[in-house]
C-alpha positions, 0 to 999 in steps of 0.5 A: 504094346503100342508103337509109342510105348515101344519107341519109349522103351527102346529109347530107355534101353539105349540109354541103359546098357543091357545086362545079360546073364549067360550060364551053363545049366546042369552037369554039361561042362562044354562051354565054348558056345556059351563063351562065344555068345557072351563075347558076341554080346559084350562086343555088341555093347552089352554087359554080360555076367557069365556064371560058367559051367555046372549051374543049378536053376537056383543059381541062375535065378539068384544071380539074375535077381542080384545082377538085375539082368534084362535077359537070361541065356542058358546053354545046355548040351547034355540032353536034360534041357527039358527038365532043367529049363522047366525047373528054371522057369518054375523057380522064376515064377515062384520068385516073381522074376519076369526076365526073358529066357533064351536057350541055346544048345543041341535041342531037337525041333520038337523040344524047341517048340515045347520049350517056347510053349513053356515060356522060353523067349527063343531057342537058338541052335548050333550054327545060329549066326552071332548077329542073330543071337545079338538081335534075339537078346536085344529084342528080348530085352526090349519086349521084356520077354513078350513075344 
């Protein structure tokens, strides 16, 4: 992307309210962090679709398509992040859905690197400042998932 294309994309996004989908993948029922992220994104001017807990990858992909979101954020604390994110990305590819995915939760560093290799835009762990979370979501929307 050239600098002029990036500027034009940024102008278009500024005139359009960014839409983020936030969901808890899998059987994990602890959603305080996801709710904090959703609130921070709302406070930063984004429209947030919060799906809540116990979401299947299929639910997330379907909602992302229906809601025409710019960014998908999933939170996983259960340890099943590799399988669930792999399933999510596979479904997105099958349905030709090209939306950046941000993963949050308790993810070991080696798995963070692997998730990014699989196509995750960014992985954010506990304690990430909310300002950085918002910046990552904005950047993901502006770049369309391409780093």
